[in-house]
N, C-alpha and C positions, 0 to 999 in steps of 0.2 A: 659325179654331179655339181655343176657350177650353179650357185645362189643358192644352197644346202648347209645349214650350219649342221657341224656335227661334231662326235665326241663331245669333248671335254666343254669347247667352246659354246655348245646348244646350252650347257646347263650356267654357263657363268651369262649368257645372253639372257634366258630364265631370271636369273636372279637379279640381273641388272634391271627387267624390267617389272620386277615385283618391288623392287626397291625405288624404282623412279614412281612406280605408281602409290606407294606406301608415303614417300614424300611429298607430291602432290595433294594426295587426299589429305595430309596434313596441313598443307597449305590454305586449302580449302576451309577444312575445317576453322583455321586459325583467324583466316579473314571474315569466316563469317560470325567466330565469336567476338570479334571485334567489334564489327558493324553491331552485333546487338547489343554488345556493351554501351556503343555509343547512342544508339537510340533508346537503350533506357535512361541512359542520362538524360538526353533530352527530354525525354516523356516526364523524367521526375522534376524536371528544370520548370516544365509548364504548369505541372500541377502546383507547384512553391509557387508560379507567379499567379495562378488564379487563386489562390485564398489570401 
């Protein structure tokens, strides 16, 4: 059958898909964490300016 992944190639494809998903999920989490930390610093700076 043309276009069907079979044998060990199938599992390599599955492993690559999971690895890519994990990598991209990590990138999104890291980016979100950085944005949150930046927002907290800005919020803290605004609070200090008010006092």
